N, C-alpha and C positions, 0 to 999 in steps of 0.2 A: 501361090505365094512365092516370095523370093527363095525360101529354103524348102518349100513343099513339105513342111513339118506341122504337126499339131502338138500342143502343149496342154498339160493339165496338172493340177496340184493333187498329190497323193498324201492324204492326211496321215495314213499309217506310216509311210516312210518320211513324212515331213519334208518332202522334196517336190520340185517341179520335174515332171517326166516329159520326155520328148519321144516322138515316133514319126515316121514318114507317112505320107498319105497312102503310099503303096503298101506299107507293112505296118498298119496301126497296132498290131498285136505285139510287135517286137519293140518294146520301149526301153529307154535308158534314162538314167538320172541326168538331168540337165543342170539343175541347181540344187544342191543339197543343203539341209539344215536351214530351211526357210519356211515360214508360214504364209504362203502366197495364195490368198483366196480371190484376188482380183488381178487380172493380167490382160495385156493387149499386145498384138504383134504389129510392128511397122511392116506392112506388106510390101513396101518398096525395098527396104534394106534387109528385112528378116530379123531385126533386133526385137528382143522381147522385153517389154516394160511390165513391171509387177510391183504390187504394194506388199510390203512385209508387215503383216498384222501385228507382230510382236513389237516392232520398233516404230511403226507408222511411217517408215521411209518408203520412197519410191525409187526403185533401182532399175537398171538396164543391163542385160547380159547379151553380148553379141555371139551368136552361134558360130560365126566364122573364126573367132579367136578365143572363145570361152572367157573373155574378159568382162568384168562387172564394174559398173560405176554407179555410185549413189547420186541421184539427181535432185532429190527433195527430202529435206528433213523439216518436220513441223517445228515452229518456234517453241521454245521451252515453255512459254507462258500458256500455250494452248495444246501442247503435246498430249497431256493427260486426257483431254476430251476428244481429240481427233479420232475419227473413225472413217477410214476410207472404205467405201462399199463397192465402187466400180471404177474401171479405167477404160478409156477408149482412145484410139490413135487415129488422127486425121492425116493421112499420107499426102493429100493434095496441098493442104496449107501448112503442114509441118508442125502440128500441135499434139500434145498429150493432154487429154482431159481427165479429170477425176472428180467423183462425188465424195463429199465429206459431210456426214450428218452432224458431227461435233457433239453427239450424245445429248443434244438439247433441242426441243422443238423450237422452230422459228430461227434457229441458228445455222441451219444447213447451208452448204455452199457448193458451187461447182467452180473448180479451179482449172487453169490450163497453163502450160509452159511450152517453150520450144523443145525440139527434139533433144537438145543438149542440156536441158534443165534451166536455160536462161529465160528471162522475161516472165517470171511467175506472176499471175494475176487472178483475181476473183472475177468471174464473168457473170455469175448469178448468185444471189445471197437471199437471206431471209426465207430459206426453204425449210420444210418440216422434216422430211425423212428421205432425201434423195438416195436412190439405190442404183439400179442398173443404168448404163449409159452406152450409147452407140452413135456411130456416124453413118449417115445415108449419103453416098456420093451421087445417087440418082436425083435426090431431092435437094442436094446441097444444104443439108441441115443436120442438126444435132437432136437426138431424142434422149430423154431420160425419164426414169420412173420416180414419181412422188408417191412413195409407197403408202404413207399415212393418209394422204388425200385420195388414194385410189385413182391416181391420174398418170397418164403418160403425156408429157409435154414435148412439143417440137419447136425449136428455134432455128431460124435460117442463119447461115454463115454471115450474110450481109449484116444482119442485126447484131450478131455477136462481135463483129469486127468494127462496128461503128462506134468508136470511142466517143464518150461524152454524152451518150443517150442511154436511157434505161431500156434494156432489152424487153421486148414484148413478144410473148409466144405467138407463133404462127397458127398453131393448133393445140387444143387441149382435149384429150380423150379421157372422159371421166366414167369410171366403171360404176359409180353409185347410181347411174341411170338404169343399170341392169338389175332387176329384182327377181329374175326368174331362177337364179341359182346362187351358190355361195360366191361371195366376193373374193377376188384373188389378192394374194400378196406377191408383188412383183419383185423378183430378185434381179435377174439378168434379162437383157433385151437385145434383139437383133432385128434389122429391117432389110427386107429383100423384095425388090420389085414393089408391089403394092400391098405387101403383107407385113404385119408386125408380129414377131414371135417373142414370147417371154416365158420365163420359168415361174410357175405359180407355186409359191412356197406353201400355200395352204392345201393344195391338192397333190403336190409332189410330181407334177408332170408339166410338159410344155404345152402352151396354148398359143393361139394366134387369132388375129382379126384383120379384116380388110380395111384399109385406110379410107376407101371411098364410102363404104356402107357404115363404118364406125364400129364402136365397141359392142353394139347390140349383136354383132355377128361373131363375137369371140367364142371359140370352141376348142375342145381338146385336140391337140395335134399329134402328140406322141402316143404310141400304141399301148404303152404300159407305164405304170408308175415307177419312178426312180427312187433311190434312197437319198433323200436330202440333197437334190441337185442345187448347185449354186451358180454355175457359169454356163453360158450358151454362146456358140459361135457358128456362123454359116460360111460356106465356101462355095463359090461358083467360078469355074474357069472363064466363062464368058464375061461375067461381072468383073473379074480381075483384069482381063485383057482390055476391057473397055475403059475402065477408070484408073487402074493402077499401072498396067503395062505400058501406057503411053507416057508416063512421067519420066523425067530425067533424074538420075541419081548422081550428083557430083562426086560422091564417095566411091563410085564404081569406075572412075577414070583410071587409065593406065598411062604412065606409072602412077602408083598410089600417091595421094596428096599427104596422107598422114601415116606415121609409122606404127601407131598403136590403135587409137580410136578416132573414127571420123563420123561426124554428124552432119546431116543435111539441114542447114539453117538458112531460110530464105533463098533456097536453091544455090547455096554456096557451101563448100566443104569447110567445116570447123574442126580443128584437131583438139582432142582432149586426152586425158590420161586416166587409166583405171584406178580403182580404189587401191590405196597403199602406195601410190606414186604421185608425183607432181610434175608439172611442166617446167622445164628449165632449159632455156636456149634451144627450143624446138625438140628437146628430148625428154622422155619420161624417166625420172629418176626415183629410186626407192626412197620412201620417207625416212627409212633408217639411216640413210646416208646424208640426209639433209642437215645442213648447219643453219639453224633458225636463230639468228641473232635477235636480241631484245630490241624493241623500238628505241630509237636514238633521236637526239635533238639536232636538227639541221641549222637552226638559228634561234636566238643569237648565239654566236660562238664565244666561248670563254666567259659565260655569264657567271658573275661572282655568287658564291654560295652564301656569303655573309656580308651584310652591309651595316655599318654603324653610322647613325646620324646624331650629331650633337645639337641640342637646341641652343639657340642664341639667347642672350639675356632678354628677359621679358616675354619670351615665347613659351606657350604651353602646348603647342602642336606643330607638326611639320608636314609638308607635302612630299610624298614619295611616289616616284614613277618607275615603272618597269615595263619590259617588253615580254609579252607572253611567248613561250617557246613554240616552235613548229616541230612536229614529230614526223618521223618516217619509219618505215619497216621494210624489211627485205621481201616479205611475202604477202603482207596485208595492206590493202589500200588505205590511204590516210583517212578517208571518210568512214572507215569501218573500225578504226582504233577506238577503244573505250578510254576516254580521257577524263581526268579529274582536275578541276580548277579550284583555287581558293575562293572564299566568300567575298573577297575584295576585288574591285576593278580599278585599274590604273587610269588616272592618278588617284591616290587615296590620301586622306588626312589622318595621321596617326598622332595620338597623345603619348606621353612618356610611357615606355614599357617595352616588352619584347614581343615580336610578331613573327609568325612562321607562315610563309607562303609556299604551298606544296603543289607541284605540277607532276602528275604521273600519267 
């Protein structure tokens, strides 16, 4: 991997710990005060993506700078139900995938976004209980566990990237066909060569099966039971060199393109700022120094606040026309402003009385 590091969540310390592949026993706190039970490494850049179970946010911390950026916050309307169970990173196509069961059967989803958090989209929906998720560079596909259906499903990249069509699974591996032993509950998953490895939550150990012979061949892989294992990762130097080492990282160019954070988006360097700062004139400035002016009207200019119309003899109503204001903001895009309009549209016919038209 880019940093030759391994990461894991320590529940006792409520932190993400880091150690090198050469000295796994010598760990240090990488991210403190976070409940991160799902994480994935961008093997090209070394960035760590993780879901904070307390907030439902997905964040990224760069080991080279120790800077953190929040990339995804669930909408307020669905935040209470959101439950992220797994994260996977696709270094070839530059995507971060995650499973969200949404706490309700038939409401589960698989989402993805670009490395920098842009272009968020649902790629699979109406799932029952999506859990572990992983990328297979050999098969150019995505695998995930449908825990409630006792299935592992495989979708090719070509199908997921074909907008406008409903994705259809390339393969479905159903464990209900195996009646010789207890059925597994699949937490985390990894695919290497022709084997699928997964954590069986019901047995508390790692199991595997051969993709060619199918789930009838699934057997215990780890030598002993673990205490409530949740996450699984595999590493092979040969695998890395063949599929990741050949990729170009635009953020690794010298001199550096970005002063703080650089993301590989469609093979181009995109500059971003860490949490607590914002981008201003190509520089990251602290939010405490930010002067955030209120939204203001760009047109019409000098619009009168009060207008008086006198009815002519024999009139019982009058037509009144006005121009709706255009709003602008220093930091928020116009299409993201929350605007309020009156119940009337111009031109309107008003009878005698007093009327208030409010635009905010």
